[in-house]
Backbone as XML, in Angstrom:
<?xml version="1.0"?>
<chain id="A" units="angstrom">
  <residue number="1" name="MET">
    <atom name="N" x="-152.904" y="66.915" z="-88.160"/>
    <atom name="CA" x="-151.564" y="66.952" z="-88.677"/>
    <atom name="C" x="-150.600" y="66.726" z="-87.527"/>
  </residue>
  <residue number="2" name="LEU">
    <atom name="N" x="-149.635" y="65.857" z="-87.790"/>
    <atom name="CA" x="-148.561" y="65.631" z="-86.837"/>
    <atom name="C" x="-147.238" y="65.950" z="-87.518"/>
  </residue>
  <residue number="3" name="ASP">
    <atom name="N" x="-146.478" y="66.838" z="-86.911"/>
    <atom name="CA" x="-145.169" y="67.203" z="-87.448"/>
    <atom name="C" x="-144.124" y="66.278" z="-86.836"/>
  </residue>
  <residue number="4" name="LEU">
    <atom name="N" x="-143.614" y="65.360" z="-87.650"/>
    <atom name="CA" x="-142.607" y="64.415" z="-87.185"/>
    <atom name="C" x="-141.197" y="64.856" z="-87.552"/>
  </residue>
  <residue number="5" name="SER">
    <atom name="N" x="-141.041" y="66.099" z="-87.962"/>
    <atom name="CA" x="-139.727" y="66.606" z="-88.373"/>
    <atom name="C" x="-138.648" y="66.423" z="-87.305"/>
  </residue>
  <residue number="6" name="PRO">
    <atom name="N" x="-138.945" y="66.701" z="-86.030"/>
    <atom name="CA" x="-137.887" y="66.549" z="-85.033"/>
    <atom name="C" x="-137.649" y="65.105" z="-84.582"/>
  </residue>
  <residue number="7" name="VAL">
    <atom name="N" x="-138.460" y="64.171" z="-85.055"/>
    <atom name="CA" x="-138.346" y="62.778" z="-84.624"/>
    <atom name="C" x="-137.219" y="62.097" z="-85.397"/>
  </residue>
  <residue number="8" name="SER">
    <atom name="N" x="-136.283" y="61.496" z="-84.673"/>
    <atom name="CA" x="-135.162" y="60.830" z="-85.329"/>
    <atom name="C" x="-135.268" y="59.307" z="-85.283"/>
  </residue>
  <residue number="9" name="PHE">
    <atom name="N" x="-136.196" y="58.776" z="-84.490"/>
    <atom name="CA" x="-136.318" y="57.328" z="-84.353"/>
    <atom name="C" x="-137.764" y="56.967" z="-84.065"/>
  </residue>
  <residue number="10" name="VAL">
    <atom name="N" x="-138.268" y="55.942" z="-84.753"/>
    <atom name="CA" x="-139.615" y="55.430" z="-84.497"/>
    <atom name="C" x="-139.507" y="53.917" z="-84.408"/>
  </residue>
  <residue number="11" name="ASP">
    <atom name="N" x="-139.992" y="53.353" z="-83.305"/>
    <atom name="CA" x="-139.990" y="51.905" z="-83.163"/>
    <atom name="C" x="-141.424" y="51.379" z="-83.289"/>
  </residue>
  <residue number="12" name="CYS">
    <atom name="N" x="-141.625" y="50.107" z="-82.966"/>
    <atom name="CA" x="-142.953" y="49.513" z="-83.134"/>
    <atom name="C" x="-143.987" y="50.177" z="-82.229"/>
  </residue>
  <residue number="13" name="SER">
    <atom name="N" x="-143.585" y="50.673" z="-81.080"/>
    <atom name="CA" x="-144.523" y="51.379" z="-80.199"/>
    <atom name="C" x="-144.983" y="52.688" z="-80.833"/>
  </residue>
  <residue number="14" name="GLY">
    <atom name="N" x="-144.057" y="53.386" z="-81.470"/>
    <atom name="CA" x="-144.405" y="54.630" z="-82.152"/>
    <atom name="C" x="-145.316" y="54.381" z="-83.339"/>
  </residue>
  <residue number="15" name="LEU">
    <atom name="N" x="-145.040" y="53.336" z="-84.114"/>
    <atom name="CA" x="-145.908" y="52.991" z="-85.241"/>
    <atom name="C" x="-147.299" y="52.586" z="-84.770"/>
  </residue>
  <residue number="16" name="SER">
    <atom name="N" x="-147.352" y="51.845" z="-83.675"/>
    <atom name="CA" x="-148.641" y="51.448" z="-83.108"/>
    <atom name="C" x="-149.450" y="52.671" z="-82.677"/>
  </residue>
  <residue number="17" name="LEU">
    <atom name="N" x="-148.787" y="53.618" z="-82.044"/>
    <atom name="CA" x="-149.459" y="54.848" z="-81.632"/>
    <atom name="C" x="-149.978" y="55.627" z="-82.843"/>
  </residue>
  <residue number="18" name="LEU">
    <atom name="N" x="-149.163" y="55.737" z="-83.882"/>
    <atom name="CA" x="-149.597" y="56.439" z="-85.092"/>
    <atom name="C" x="-150.806" y="55.745" z="-85.729"/>
  </residue>
  <residue number="19" name="CYS">
    <atom name="N" x="-150.807" y="54.429" z="-85.729"/>
    <atom name="CA" x="-151.952" y="53.690" z="-86.283"/>
    <atom name="C" x="-153.208" y="53.914" z="-85.451"/>
  </residue>
  <residue number="20" name="ARG">
    <atom name="N" x="-153.073" y="53.932" z="-84.134"/>
    <atom name="CA" x="-154.243" y="54.179" z="-83.267"/>
    <atom name="C" x="-154.785" y="55.588" z="-83.477"/>
  </residue>
  <residue number="21" name="VAL">
    <atom name="N" x="-153.893" y="56.561" z="-83.588"/>
    <atom name="CA" x="-154.315" y="57.945" z="-83.829"/>
    <atom name="C" x="-155.028" y="58.037" z="-85.174"/>
  </residue>
  <residue number="22" name="ARG">
    <atom name="N" x="-154.466" y="57.412" z="-86.196"/>
    <atom name="CA" x="-155.084" y="57.412" z="-87.527"/>
    <atom name="C" x="-156.491" y="56.814" z="-87.476"/>
  </residue>
  <residue number="23" name="ASN">
    <atom name="N" x="-156.637" y="55.700" z="-86.787"/>
    <atom name="CA" x="-157.953" y="55.061" z="-86.685"/>
    <atom name="C" x="-158.965" y="55.937" z="-85.958"/>
  </residue>
  <residue number="24" name="ARG">
    <atom name="N" x="-158.536" y="56.607" z="-84.906"/>
    <atom name="CA" x="-159.443" y="57.503" z="-84.174"/>
    <atom name="C" x="-159.866" y="58.689" z="-85.026"/>
  </residue>
  <residue number="25" name="VAL">
    <atom name="N" x="-158.908" y="59.264" z="-85.740"/>
    <atom name="CA" x="-159.208" y="60.415" z="-86.599"/>
    <atom name="C" x="-160.180" y="59.994" z="-87.700"/>
  </residue>
  <residue number="26" name="ARG">
    <atom name="N" x="-159.916" y="58.864" z="-88.323"/>
    <atom name="CA" x="-160.785" y="58.399" z="-89.410"/>
    <atom name="C" x="-162.182" y="58.041" z="-88.905"/>
  </residue>
  <residue number="27" name="SER">
    <atom name="N" x="-162.283" y="57.523" z="-87.679"/>
    <atom name="CA" x="-163.605" y="57.184" z="-87.135"/>
    <atom name="C" x="-164.455" y="58.431" z="-86.907"/>
  </residue>
  <residue number="28" name="ARG">
    <atom name="N" x="-163.796" y="59.570" z="-86.822"/>
    <atom name="CA" x="-164.502" y="60.849" z="-86.650"/>
    <atom name="C" x="-164.555" y="61.614" z="-87.972"/>
  </residue>
  <residue number="29" name="ILE">
    <atom name="N" x="-164.374" y="60.907" z="-89.057"/>
    <atom name="CA" x="-164.401" y="61.459" z="-90.418"/>
    <atom name="C" x="-163.357" y="62.573" z="-90.565"/>
  </residue>
  <residue number="30" name="GLY">
    <atom name="N" x="-162.220" y="62.370" z="-89.946"/>
    <atom name="CA" x="-161.141" y="63.342" z="-90.035"/>
    <atom name="C" x="-160.060" y="62.883" z="-90.992"/>
  </residue>
  <residue number="31" name="ARG">
    <atom name="N" x="-159.038" y="63.673" z="-91.051"/>
    <atom name="CA" x="-157.930" y="63.428" z="-91.971"/>
    <atom name="C" x="-156.625" y="63.685" z="-91.218"/>
  </residue>
  <residue number="32" name="LEU">
    <atom name="N" x="-155.745" y="62.714" z="-91.236"/>
    <atom name="CA" x="-154.465" y="62.841" z="-90.540"/>
    <atom name="C" x="-153.347" y="62.948" z="-91.559"/>
  </residue>
  <residue number="33" name="ARG">
    <atom name="N" x="-152.565" y="63.977" z="-91.426"/>
    <atom name="CA" x="-151.387" y="64.158" z="-92.267"/>
    <atom name="C" x="-150.155" y="64.098" z="-91.385"/>
  </residue>
  <residue number="34" name="LEU">
    <atom name="N" x="-149.147" y="63.395" z="-91.879"/>
    <atom name="CA" x="-147.876" y="63.313" z="-91.179"/>
    <atom name="C" x="-146.858" y="64.123" z="-91.961"/>
  </residue>
  <residue number="35" name="VAL">
    <atom name="N" x="-146.176" y="65.013" z="-91.268"/>
    <atom name="CA" x="-145.131" y="65.834" z="-91.889"/>
    <atom name="C" x="-143.793" y="65.212" z="-91.538"/>
  </residue>
  <residue number="36" name="SER">
    <atom name="N" x="-143.083" y="64.775" z="-92.573"/>
    <atom name="CA" x="-141.764" y="64.189" z="-92.361"/>
    <atom name="C" x="-140.907" y="64.412" z="-93.600"/>
  </residue>
  <residue number="37" name="PRO">
    <atom name="N" x="-139.937" y="65.306" z="-93.503"/>
    <atom name="CA" x="-139.052" y="65.543" z="-94.641"/>
    <atom name="C" x="-138.004" y="64.442" z="-94.793"/>
  </residue>
  <residue number="38" name="ASP">
    <atom name="N" x="-137.924" y="63.568" z="-93.805"/>
    <atom name="CA" x="-136.909" y="62.520" z="-93.779"/>
    <atom name="C" x="-137.346" y="61.311" z="-94.599"/>
  </residue>
  <residue number="39" name="GLY">
    <atom name="N" x="-136.530" y="60.897" z="-95.534"/>
    <atom name="CA" x="-136.825" y="59.724" z="-96.337"/>
    <atom name="C" x="-136.771" y="58.433" z="-95.533"/>
  </residue>
  <residue number="40" name="GLY">
    <atom name="N" x="-136.097" y="58.471" z="-94.397"/>
    <atom name="CA" x="-136.002" y="57.286" z="-93.543"/>
    <atom name="C" x="-137.354" y="56.862" z="-93.001"/>
  </residue>
  <residue number="41" name="PHE">
    <atom name="N" x="-138.196" y="57.822" z="-92.701"/>
    <atom name="CA" x="-139.522" y="57.494" z="-92.191"/>
    <atom name="C" x="-140.358" y="56.822" z="-93.283"/>
  </residue>
  <residue number="42" name="LEU">
    <atom name="N" x="-140.253" y="57.314" z="-94.504"/>
    <atom name="CA" x="-140.967" y="56.698" z="-95.621"/>
    <atom name="C" x="-140.473" y="55.267" z="-95.848"/>
  </residue>
  <residue number="43" name="ARG">
    <atom name="N" x="-139.175" y="55.039" z="-95.744"/>
    <atom name="CA" x="-138.632" y="53.683" z="-95.882"/>
    <atom name="C" x="-139.166" y="52.768" z="-94.791"/>
  </residue>
  <residue number="44" name="LEU">
    <atom name="N" x="-139.264" y="53.291" z="-93.572"/>
    <atom name="CA" x="-139.808" y="52.507" z="-92.464"/>
    <atom name="C" x="-141.257" y="52.106" z="-92.751"/>
  </residue>
  <residue number="45" name="LEU">
    <atom name="N" x="-142.047" y="53.061" z="-93.236"/>
    <atom name="CA" x="-143.443" y="52.750" z="-93.553"/>
    <atom name="C" x="-143.523" y="51.710" z="-94.665"/>
  </residue>
  <residue number="46" name="ARG">
    <atom name="N" x="-142.655" y="51.817" z="-95.652"/>
    <atom name="CA" x="-142.654" y="50.841" z="-96.754"/>
    <atom name="C" x="-142.288" y="49.450" z="-96.247"/>
  </residue>
  <residue number="47" name="CYS">
    <atom name="N" x="-141.279" y="49.376" z="-95.409"/>
    <atom name="CA" x="-140.824" y="48.082" z="-94.880"/>
    <atom name="C" x="-141.879" y="47.400" z="-94.021"/>
  </residue>
  <residue number="48" name="THR">
    <atom name="N" x="-142.695" y="48.179" z="-93.355"/>
    <atom name="CA" x="-143.722" y="47.622" z="-92.476"/>
    <atom name="C" x="-145.065" y="47.455" z="-93.167"/>
  </residue>
  <residue number="49" name="GLY">
    <atom name="N" x="-145.139" y="47.841" z="-94.438"/>
    <atom name="CA" x="-146.395" y="47.708" z="-95.181"/>
    <atom name="C" x="-147.400" y="48.804" z="-94.864"/>
  </residue>
  <residue number="50" name="LEU">
    <atom name="N" x="-146.947" y="49.899" z="-94.270"/>
    <atom name="CA" x="-147.841" y="50.986" z="-93.871"/>
    <atom name="C" x="-147.739" y="52.221" z="-94.763"/>
  </residue>
  <residue number="51" name="SER">
    <atom name="N" x="-147.042" y="52.124" z="-95.876"/>
    <atom name="CA" x="-146.834" y="53.312" z="-96.700"/>
    <atom name="C" x="-148.134" y="53.881" z="-97.255"/>
  </residue>
  <residue number="52" name="GLY">
    <atom name="N" x="-149.117" y="53.046" z="-97.490"/>
    <atom name="CA" x="-150.394" y="53.534" z="-98.001"/>
    <atom name="C" x="-151.379" y="53.929" z="-96.913"/>
  </residue>
  <residue number="53" name="ALA">
    <atom name="N" x="-151.017" y="53.714" z="-95.665"/>
    <atom name="CA" x="-151.937" y="53.972" z="-94.564"/>
    <atom name="C" x="-151.949" y="55.431" z="-94.110"/>
  </residue>
  <residue number="54" name="PHE">
    <atom name="N" x="-150.903" y="56.169" z="-94.455"/>
    <atom name="CA" x="-150.785" y="57.538" z="-93.973"/>
    <atom name="C" x="-150.644" y="58.518" z="-95.127"/>
  </residue>
  <residue number="55" name="GLU">
    <atom name="N" x="-151.137" y="59.703" z="-94.909"/>
    <atom name="CA" x="-150.962" y="60.800" z="-95.858"/>
    <atom name="C" x="-149.709" y="61.553" z="-95.432"/>
  </residue>
  <residue number="56" name="LEU">
    <atom name="N" x="-148.685" y="61.528" z="-96.279"/>
    <atom name="CA" x="-147.402" y="62.134" z="-95.934"/>
    <atom name="C" x="-147.202" y="63.457" z="-96.653"/>
  </residue>
  <residue number="57" name="CYS">
    <atom name="N" x="-146.632" y="64.405" z="-95.949"/>
    <atom name="CA" x="-146.281" y="65.707" z="-96.510"/>
    <atom name="C" x="-144.809" y="65.957" z="-96.207"/>
  </residue>
  <residue number="58" name="PRO">
    <atom name="N" x="-144.064" y="66.482" z="-97.170"/>
    <atom name="CA" x="-142.640" y="66.722" z="-96.940"/>
    <atom name="C" x="-142.344" y="67.924" z="-96.045"/>
  </residue>
  <residue number="59" name="GLY">
    <atom name="N" x="-143.304" y="68.815" z="-95.867"/>
    <atom name="CA" x="-143.088" y="69.992" z="-95.031"/>
    <atom name="C" x="-144.393" y="70.596" z="-94.551"/>
  </residue>
  <residue number="60" name="LEU">
    <atom name="N" x="-144.282" y="71.518" z="-93.636"/>
    <atom name="CA" x="-145.471" y="72.170" z="-93.086"/>
    <atom name="C" x="-146.280" y="72.956" z="-94.115"/>
  </residue>
  <residue number="61" name="PRO">
    <atom name="N" x="-145.646" y="73.674" z="-95.040"/>
    <atom name="CA" x="-146.454" y="74.427" z="-96.009"/>
    <atom name="C" x="-147.410" y="73.523" z="-96.796"/>
  </residue>
  <residue number="62" name="GLU">
    <atom name="N" x="-146.921" y="72.364" z="-97.216"/>
    <atom name="CA" x="-147.772" y="71.441" z="-97.972"/>
    <atom name="C" x="-148.908" y="70.895" z="-97.107"/>
  </residue>
  <residue number="63" name="ALA">
    <atom name="N" x="-148.629" y="70.667" z="-95.845"/>
    <atom name="CA" x="-149.655" y="70.139" z="-94.942"/>
    <atom name="C" x="-150.762" y="71.162" z="-94.712"/>
  </residue>
  <residue number="64" name="PHE">
    <atom name="N" x="-150.387" y="72.430" z="-94.630"/>
    <atom name="CA" x="-151.384" y="73.466" z="-94.389"/>
    <atom name="C" x="-152.158" y="73.867" z="-95.637"/>
  </residue>
  <residue number="65" name="THR">
    <atom name="N" x="-151.524" y="73.763" z="-96.800"/>
    <atom name="CA" x="-152.209" y="74.185" z="-98.019"/>
    <atom name="C" x="-153.179" y="73.133" z="-98.526"/>
  </residue>
  <residue number="66" name="GLY">
    <atom name="N" x="-153.080" y="71.933" z="-97.998"/>
    <atom name="CA" x="-154.018" y="70.896" z="-98.397"/>
    <atom name="C" x="-153.650" y="70.184" z="-99.671"/>
  </residue>
  <residue number="67" name="LYS">
    <atom name="N" x="-152.444" y="70.418" z="-100.173"/>
    <atom name="CA" x="-152.011" y="69.709" z="-101.371"/>
    <atom name="C" x="-151.835" y="68.233" z="-101.018"/>
  </residue>
  <residue number="68" name="ASP">
    <atom name="N" x="-152.259" y="67.377" z="-101.941"/>
    <atom name="CA" x="-152.121" y="65.951" z="-101.711"/>
    <atom name="C" x="-150.659" y="65.579" z="-101.621"/>
  </residue>
  <residue number="69" name="SER">
    <atom name="N" x="-150.397" y="64.557" z="-100.826"/>
    <atom name="CA" x="-149.028" y="64.088" z="-100.676"/>
    <atom name="C" x="-148.613" y="63.344" z="-101.939"/>
  </residue>
  <residue number="70" name="PRO">
    <atom name="N" x="-147.319" y="63.349" z="-102.213"/>
    <atom name="CA" x="-146.864" y="62.644" z="-103.397"/>
    <atom name="C" x="-147.046" y="61.142" z="-103.236"/>
  </residue>
  <residue number="71" name="ASP">
    <atom name="N" x="-147.159" y="60.445" z="-104.335"/>
    <atom name="CA" x="-147.257" y="58.999" z="-104.325"/>
    <atom name="C" x="-145.983" y="58.442" z="-103.700"/>
  </residue>
  <residue number="72" name="PRO">
    <atom name="N" x="-146.079" y="57.522" z="-102.716"/>
    <atom name="CA" x="-144.876" y="57.001" z="-102.080"/>
    <atom name="C" x="-143.890" y="56.406" z="-103.070"/>
  </residue>
  <residue number="73" name="ALA">
    <atom name="N" x="-144.366" y="55.783" z="-104.135"/>
    <atom name="CA" x="-143.447" y="55.191" z="-105.114"/>
    <atom name="C" x="-142.647" y="56.266" z="-105.836"/>
  </residue>
  <residue number="74" name="SER">
    <atom name="N" x="-143.297" y="57.386" z="-106.181"/>
    <atom name="CA" x="-142.576" y="58.454" z="-106.867"/>
    <atom name="C" x="-141.660" y="59.203" z="-105.912"/>
  </residue>
  <residue number="75" name="ALA">
    <atom name="N" x="-142.043" y="59.279" z="-104.642"/>
    <atom name="CA" x="-141.189" y="59.939" z="-103.652"/>
    <atom name="C" x="-139.927" y="59.124" z="-103.414"/>
  </residue>
  <residue number="76" name="ALA">
    <atom name="N" x="-140.045" y="57.797" z="-103.495"/>
    <atom name="CA" x="-138.880" y="56.943" z="-103.279"/>
    <atom name="C" x="-137.886" y="57.072" z="-104.422"/>
  </residue>
  <residue number="77" name="ALA">
    <atom name="N" x="-138.399" y="57.315" z="-105.609"/>
    <atom name="CA" x="-137.523" y="57.445" z="-106.779"/>
    <atom name="C" x="-136.758" y="58.754" z="-106.775"/>
  </residue>
  <residue number="78" name="ALA">
    <atom name="N" x="-137.279" y="59.749" z="-106.089"/>
    <atom name="CA" x="-136.646" y="61.082" z="-106.066"/>
    <atom name="C" x="-135.415" y="61.110" z="-105.202"/>
  </residue>
</chain>
């Protein structure tokens, strides 16, 4: 789990790092959750075609309880 709550800006280097971390975690049969209450991060993932690549949680409680993240399409409508 990575808490991106305090992050206010992500550029292509940050996205590349997140993709590398995701690939490493998955190669070890792990699961990576990104915590981001900010809708801007979800928009960034959608614009770059990465919205389906990450498991997103709106807050820490959801990330720790293991509840599945909402569908990005339904989260965008909210």
